[in-house]
C-alpha atoms as one frame of an Amber mdcrd trajectory, in Angstrom:
protein
  17.752  11.017  19.308  17.030   7.818  20.745  15.500   5.774  18.452  13.537
   2.198  19.338  14.956  -1.368  17.057  12.281  -3.215  15.773  12.212  -6.773
  13.860  11.458  -6.533  10.376  10.971  -9.002   7.872  13.584 -12.172   6.864
  15.794 -10.590  10.032  16.030  -6.989   8.436  15.508  -4.203  10.856  13.407
  -0.914  11.111  14.400   1.651  13.367  11.661   4.089  14.458  12.216   7.464
  15.970  11.236   8.067  19.735   8.331  10.211  19.030   6.420   7.092  18.066
   6.261   6.040  22.167   5.950   2.139  21.246   5.216   1.848  25.144   5.066
  -2.690  25.349   8.484  -2.405  25.781   9.413  -6.607  25.699   9.637  -6.590
  21.725  11.800  -3.506  21.821  15.485  -2.472  22.849  16.552   1.171  23.229
  19.543   1.638  20.816  21.056   4.317  23.233  22.019   1.569  25.698  21.858
  -1.610  23.634  19.673  -2.952  26.841  16.780  -5.369  26.131  14.169  -3.728
  28.537  12.742  -5.586  31.720   9.894  -8.501  30.029   6.328  -7.069  32.160
   4.519  -9.550  33.945   2.487 -11.755  32.506  -1.269 -12.695  32.623  -2.238
 -15.927  33.417  -4.976 -15.153  30.360  -5.051 -18.682  28.855  -4.667 -17.934
  24.613  -7.877 -20.131  24.228  -9.669 -17.754  25.866  -8.627 -14.819  22.689
 -12.067 -15.166  20.599 -12.079 -17.265  17.479 -12.668 -14.968  14.398 -16.459
 -14.685  13.321 -15.720 -15.031   9.725 -14.666 -18.319   8.094 -11.371 -17.226
   6.169 -11.088 -19.297   2.875  -9.504 -22.195   2.776  -5.308 -22.611   1.679
  -4.216 -24.515  -1.322  -1.393 -22.161  -2.199   2.002 -22.320  -2.929   2.856
 -19.599   0.025   1.629 -16.901   1.717   1.536 -14.276  -0.789  -0.312 -16.420
  -3.190  -2.753 -17.298  -0.585  -3.322 -13.592  -0.103  -3.609 -12.187  -3.353
  -5.793 -15.350  -4.122  -8.235 -14.365  -1.825  -8.332 -10.955  -2.015  -8.770
 -11.487  -5.648 -11.845 -13.893  -5.252 -13.469 -11.980  -2.471 -12.542  -8.318
  -3.638 -16.043  -7.170  -2.068 -14.750  -8.390   1.694 -10.724  -8.037   1.249
  -8.546  -5.587   0.000  -4.400  -6.602  -0.173  -2.119  -4.994   2.151   1.086
  -8.182   1.603   4.630  -6.199   0.925   2.268  -3.034   0.407   4.558  -1.394
   2.980   3.672   2.099   4.740   6.718   4.182   4.893   6.699   7.034   7.450
   8.739   9.951   7.591  12.094   9.441   9.781  11.641   5.456   9.393  14.572
   3.536   7.468  12.439   0.836   6.092   8.313   0.370   5.758   6.284  -0.668
   8.271   3.743  -3.873   7.453   0.156  -2.721   7.861  -1.628  -6.533   7.653
  -1.530  -8.743   5.011  -5.482  -8.363   4.312  -7.655  -5.521   5.662 -11.379
  -6.541   5.444 -14.489  -4.664   4.841 -15.839  -5.558   8.706 -12.231  -3.024
   9.306 -10.315  -5.502  10.682  -6.434  -5.949   9.656  -5.622  -9.514   8.929
  -2.447 -11.065   9.251  -1.711 -14.429   8.172   1.376 -16.832   8.713   2.091
 -20.402   8.293   2.427 -22.697  11.822   6.199 -23.198  12.680   8.252 -22.479
  15.592   7.691 -19.646  17.939  10.254 -17.488  16.574   8.183 -17.116  12.909
   4.923 -16.832  14.778   6.701 -14.185  17.075   6.975 -12.170  14.078   3.489
 -12.349  13.362   2.345 -11.099  16.658   4.923  -8.083  16.766   3.758  -7.130
  13.178   0.147  -7.115  14.853   1.325  -4.875  17.943   3.712  -2.436  15.614
   1.085  -1.751  13.092  -1.990  -1.721  15.779   0.423   1.088  17.994   0.967
   2.948  14.945  -2.098   3.110  13.667  -4.016   3.947  16.605  -0.924   7.240
  17.576   0.029   8.251  14.860  -1.906   9.776  11.897   0.710  10.068   9.729
   0.306   6.068   9.730  -3.518   6.675   8.958  -3.160   8.738   6.149  -0.697
   6.264   4.414  -2.802   3.524   4.842  -6.078   5.339   3.650  -4.825   6.074
   0.476  -4.405   2.803  -0.510  -7.251   1.650   0.496 -10.177   1.406  -2.822
 -13.352   3.759  -1.991 -15.213   1.308  -0.332 -12.409   0.618   2.033 -11.517
   3.905   3.149 -11.714   5.463   6.811 -13.805   6.976   8.128 -11.773   9.281
  10.085  -8.102   9.931  10.053  -7.940  12.749  12.039  -9.062  11.429  15.011
  -8.237   8.718  17.072  -9.776   5.444  16.655 -12.902   4.472  18.444 -12.598
   1.843  20.585 -13.749  -1.562  19.049 -14.157  -0.238  15.974 -11.535  -2.184
  14.479  -9.807  -5.540  14.603  -6.777  -7.028  15.045  -6.782 -10.656  13.659
  -3.863 -13.647  13.841  -4.781 -16.133  11.379  -2.563 -18.805  11.236  -2.506
 -21.487   9.053  -2.405 -25.037   9.713  -2.485 -28.547   8.213  -3.097 -30.461
  11.742  -7.292 -30.915  12.486  -8.561 -29.936  15.342  -8.370 -26.535  17.080
  -5.752 -24.340  17.035  -2.564 -24.566  19.816   0.392 -23.224  19.508   3.770
 -23.604  21.019   4.513 -22.370  24.335   6.681 -19.469  23.886   4.280 -18.212
  21.171   1.052 -18.409  23.785   3.088 -16.294  25.952   3.317 -13.695  23.416
   0.067 -14.406  21.393  -0.714 -13.124  25.345   1.012  -9.864  25.276   0.112
  -8.751  22.083  -3.361  -9.041  22.509  -2.990  -7.158  25.991  -1.442  -4.547
  24.254  -3.897  -3.696  21.203  -7.043  -4.579  23.689  -5.603  -1.795  25.681
  -5.231   0.626  22.491  -9.082  -0.224  21.609  -9.105  -3.312  19.544 -10.801
  -6.193  18.922  -8.806  -8.778  18.720  -8.956 -12.444  17.162  -6.623 -15.557
  16.224  -8.233 -17.777  13.640  -6.990 -20.866  11.881  -6.894 -21.228   8.170
  -7.583 -24.874   7.368  -5.684 -26.440   4.128  -7.974 -27.559   1.086  -8.316
 -31.580   1.627  -7.499 -32.694  -2.008  -4.155 -29.613  -1.781  -3.147 -31.330
   1.397  -3.476 -34.718  -0.231  -1.313 -33.919  -2.824   1.020 -32.016  -0.432
   1.651 -35.571   1.185   1.808 -38.113  -1.069   4.790 -37.593  -3.458   3.999
 -37.954  -7.321   4.995 -41.431  -8.879
């Protein structure tokens, strides 16, 4: 039957059967027609109006996003569980779906990415939106997630659709520049679309800036003699 194409990690693609009914078509196109759907009219909501995450995430002093996620989940195991690269494999889907990088005891799906060009950040926003849609609409996705979580992080229920405002999505961006988080123009449009979709599904949505640790930043910027 008809399928949806969605962007995957490192340029790989995943195909979702039409039963998933992903309904924000700006990020998907119909395999059967090969045509992209019309991008919905953008709201005028400024990305700066997206609430900042109420919890300060640890500073970055690691060589990669994966190393950061692993360290945070290890050092703060009572607050965060590592989901990075632990993909959800749904029936009828060719490749794994990224759930999140970290899942918090506050029921927040945290997606972590280095600040980069619009294409990299677009992947971040798509990852959060796809994961949120599947979590809300598909029991199988909730079952798979619950099996990955330690007892203290377990979902209250996998049967019913999640309650509004019970779960959060956090877009956490590692940035080495002082001051508030600012995004490239097209990333501002993409994050507005993702936030609108996720809020419509009942999620709390936040942005977060992960600061680079000062000593790490200095050693990275100053070449070794």
